[in-house]
C-alpha positions, 0 to 999 in steps of 0.5 A: 049741506053735504049733498051740495057737493055731490056734483063736485068735479075734482078735475074742475081745472081741466074742465075750465081749460078745455072750455077756454080752448073750445070757446076760443075755437067757437069764436074763431079767435087765434091764440095769439090774438086772444093773448094780445087782447088779454095782455098775457103771453101766448105761451101762458095762454097755451099752457092755460088751455092745456088740461095736462099742464099743472103749472097753469092757474087762471085768475078769476079776473082773467076768467071774467075777461074771457067770459066777456070776450066769449059772451059766456057766463062764468059757470059755463066754464065749469060745465063738463061736456067732454068724453075722456 
């Protein structure tokens, strides 16, 4: 059972944020346009994409909407392919 957590990344929020920004840029969607699609403020979305902003929180509902817009699976947002 404990082995299930061997791949746990305590920085999962930062990974999700980086992936949101990465997938948005891959789809060539402006931040303002995505914010309008999601019915959130551009400021909120900008904070959400910032891995260093502790005030961010992404609901599962918002992440689900993003997965549809970006044509990604939910678990794609948790894949850490970033070199820090």
